Every structure is written in C-alpha cells, then in structure tokens.
N, C-alpha and C positions, 0 to 999 in steps of 0.2 A: 502451343510453350508459354506462349505471353504472359494467356490467363495464368498459367501457374505462377510465374514469377510475381509477376503480379499481388492475387493473392497474399507471396510471404512480404513483398515489399510492405504492402498492408500491414500483414498482421507482426513484425521486424519493428512499425512505428506506433501500432498498437500497443505489443508489448515492450518500448519503452515507457511508457503511465503506469505498465502496469509492474515495472522495478520501479519504482519510483512508493508506488503504495507497498509493494512488499518489503520494502526500505522499512514503514513501520513495526510491522509485525517480528525482523528480525529484529531493531537496535530494543523493544520492549523486552523478545528473552534472550538478549546477549546480555542484557543487564541483571533481570530480573531473574529469566528462566521460567517467564510468562508467556504462553502463546495465547492473547487478547483475541480472544472469536468475538468484541465489538468493533472489531477496524473499520468493516463494513459500514455500520452503521455510524461512527465518530465520519468516514469519509462523506456519506451521505447530509450531514450535520455541518460540516466543513461546507458543501457545497453551495446549502439552502442557504446555510447565515450571508455566504458570498451574494448571491445570489440579492440575497433584503437588501442587502448591500448597495450594489447595484444599479437594480432596478426600483423597486418601490419606493428606496429615498435619491436617488439619481447622484448617491456619489463619485467624482472620476474614480479611476481602475484603479490607479496608488492609491489612494483614501478606502478603498475599500479593501485591496489588500490586505495592507495591514492592520486595518478595522476590524475581520475574519480572523486574521492570523494571530492577535492578538489573543481575543476568544477562544479559538479554538486551543492557545496554548494553556488556560484560565482555565475549560475546561480539561484537559490532561493534568493539572494541578489538584484541584478539587476531584478526580477522580482514581487517582492515586492516594491523597492525601485522607479519605476517606472512603472510598473503596479496597484499594490495595492495602496501604498500610496494616490499617486492620488485622487484617493476614497473617501479618510478618507471624510465622513460627507456625503456621499452620501444613499437612499437608499441600502436598503442591495440587494434587488432585481438585483440594479445595476453593484453592485460586482460580484453578481452570473454569469451574463450575462458577465461582462469581464473574467470571470476563460474560461464561456464556450466560445466567442472571440479564448481566447487567446489556448484552445486547438485543433482548426480550423486554427488557423496560425500554431501551428507545425505540425499539421495534415498534412499540405503543408510542410513545411520544414524538414521534416523530411529526405521525399526522395530523397528532392532535395540535402541534405547536405552529408546525408549517402548511398540510392540506395534505389533498392526494392527490393536488391538481398536478400536472407538467407541465414543467417551468423551461424557459432559452434564456441563456444566454446573450444576450444587445453583443450583434454581429461585433469580437476584438480582435482575429485575425485578416490579413487581405485576401479577397474570392479567389480564385483561380490555381493556379498551382507548377507545378512543373514536369515536364518527360523526356525523360531519356531513353533514348533505344527502345519506344511501344510503352515508359514505361510511364503511370503517372504518378505523382503523390501529390496530391492537394496543398496551401501551406498551412489549414487548419492542423493537419496528423501528422504533417510535413516538421513545423513550430511545437506543435506537442513534442514532441519524436525530445527536439532535441532539450527543450527547455529540463525535460524529466529526468533525459539521461546528464544533464549539465548539473541539474540538482543531486543524483544518484555519487556524483564525481564530486560535488562540495560535501556530501555530507562526508562521502568516503576522505578525502584531505584532510577534515575535523578529526577524525576519529584516530589518525597516524598522526598528528605533525603539531597538534593540538596538547595543551596539557589537561584538559577539560578532558578531550577524544581519549586521551590516555589513560585519564584517571577511571575515564567510564570504563576501556579495554581492564584496567584491573579487576574494578569491580567485579566482570564479567566471569575475570578466572577464578574470586576468590574472594563472600562479600567479608570475609572471616578476617583474611592478610588484607583487606582490605582497611578492613577498622583498625585494625593493630598499627597500621601506619597512620591513623590520621582521617582518612576520608571518612566527609559524614555523608553513609551509603545513600541514608531517608532520602538525603538531598541528587545525589545522583540517580538513583529510583525516578521522584520526578521530573527531573530534567530529561530522562530517558521517555518518558508519557509526552513529555511539551516538546523534543521533535517528534515521535511519531505524531503526534496532532496535528501538526505543522506540514507533516514532509505528505501527508492522507488530504489534508487540506486543500494542497494543489495540486494531489494527485487526484481529486476529488472535482476538482477544477477544468483542468487535461480534459476528464469524464464528461465533464456537463457539457463543454463546449462541439466535443464533438457530437453527444448524442444529445441527450436534455439531462433535462435535473428534477428525478422521481424518489419518494421511497423505495422504489427497485432498486435504484443505484448501491442500495447495499449489500445488493447479489455479485458486484462484483469483485470484491472482498474477496468474497469464498471462493471465485476461481483466480486470481489473485494467490491464493493460498498453493496451488500445486508452484507456482516460481518460488513460495520460499522453500517448498522440500525439495524440489531439486537444486534451486541451486547450494541449498545447505541453512538451515535454519539459524545458524548462526553467526553467516557469511556475508559481509555487506559487499563484495565480490561478486558471488553467486548472485543476486538479484540481477548485475548488470547483464551477466549471460546468458541466466535464464527467464526471462523476461520476453526475451524479443524469440526467445524457442517457443516459449506456450503461446506467444500472441501469434505466431506462423502456422503452430501447429493447430491453434485451433480456426485462422482463416481458412486454412488447407482443409479441415469439416465443414466447415461450414459449404464453401464452394461446392467441395466432389463430393458431400456424405447428404447435407442438408434437403437435398434438390432434390434424393429422390427418395431414401424413407419419410423426411418430415418429421423426426426422432431430435430434434435437437439437439447433436452430436456435437456442436458447436460449444456445447454447456458439457457435455459425456467425457467428453476428450481428454482436456484438464484434467481430469481426476484418474483417469487411463494411467496416466499420464505419472502420480503419485505412487500409483499399483507399483508399476515398473520399476521406480524409483523405491518405492519403500525392500522391494521383493532383492532388487540387485547392486543397489548405491543406497542403506540405509542414511548412513546421513549427506546424502547428498555433492553434488560437483564438485564445492570448495567447499562444506562443515569438515568439523573435525569430527577424526572420529572415535565416540569414546568407548573402550573394553572397561568392565567391569571383570576384575578375578578373581575368585574365592579360595 
C-alpha cells in the first residue's frame, strides 16, 4: 500500500508541472479560440534557451531566467504577428492547421539549432528530500510542484483581479463586443501568446530539471493535452485540478501496467482519459458547456 501512495504522491507533484504547461493551452484558447498544437515545441525551445544561458554562457540563474523569458516573450509576439494574425477571418480549422504546421516546422528547427544531444541543467535544487509516514518526496519534485502551482494561482489572480486580465476575459467572451468597447483585440491576442510562451518556458525548465532537456521533451505537451480536456479548454481552475489527477493516473499506470506489458501504458492512459472525458463530460470539469440551438 505504501508503494501505491508513493506513486500517487509522485504523480501529483509531476501533475503540478503539467498544470502549468496546460495553462498555455487554456490562455490561447480562451483568448483566440485556437488550440495551439505547437505548445510542446515552444516548451522545448524555452527549456533549451534557458540551458544555453545557464551552461555555455555560465550566466547567473536569475539572469538566465530573465533573458530566456524575455526571448520566449518575443517568440510569442512574433508567432502571433506573422503566423496567427494573418489568419484573421479564416475558418478556425485553418488556424488550427497553421499551428500544426508551425509545430512541424519547429520540430525540424530545434535539432538544427540546438542539436539532438541530451542535456542536463546544473544542480539547482538541493539534494535529498522529506519523509512522512513511509512516503518520500525529493526536493526536486516537491519544489517543482510548489513553484508550478504557485505560478498557476498567480495567473489565476491576474485573470480575475487585474485590469488587463479582466480585458482578456472580455475578449474571450466576444471579440466583436470587446472591439465595440474600445479594446484592441490584436494586442490582447499578442499578450496571450506571450503569457503562454512564458508559462511553457517555466514548465520546460521544471520538467527539464526533473528529467533532461532533449528535443523529445516536446512530446510532453501532448501528454498535457488530457489535462486541458479534463479540466476544461476554457478553465484556468481546471488546470489546477486536472494536472495532479492525470499525473497520478499516469504514474500508477507506469507502476502497475508497464512492468507487465512493457507497452508504454503511461503514455496511453492519459489519452484514454481524453476519450472518457469527451464521452461523459465534453466540456471538462470546470469548462463551460456551449449548446447551440437551431
């Protein structure tokens, strides 16, 4: 039984990082109605940019973080300006296909720029961990979880209690109505991409510190997609709840199914969660149900 709860605890802590990465999906969807399938590639680029500042350039951690977040904010603005904004007025499926094409382009670009070698961050978290009632949690996992959930709550506060956040929510409710009130919708779209790129950069750093930084890190974003569907595509609160749930289920699948089948159940189970969610609660736990009447 201790082993069971240990896997649950590890999954919850990993799921906190999933929540932060899922936040980028939700922000872009709430503001533009687009599901960004290039999120995983942006996560990998952010993690590798931070590694480049930390290791080859040997910058202090705080300077490397600020520079990498600034670089990714610029990347977000450029993507919105030159890839997404020209698609204004086009069918939503065309914009989704644009993000799929962007993900393919970035997939080929990442090894060319950064190489395909596995990299590791210098030790940034203290070694060891804490022990309680037979369960253990390394400081690496624990601090990553705390940082991720804290950042999600900060973003949640931003959306609900700051002027810019309220404007973003207004744009999410209706672009034309927001324009009629004098809101510059294009600038809000750009801000959404900036926040999404910043959040996935931090998530990429946390995942890279737990595992390693490789081009394959982009596949993690697709494992985060079940978090988005379960929590609700338009719900920031849903990310907080769904991330630990998906992380715990994934770790239990790895612990109890993978040793028997060796079939990668840890990667398959999250997609089963997607199917069950779409069947029984298509709008997710906290998402808004949209009913079209004829």
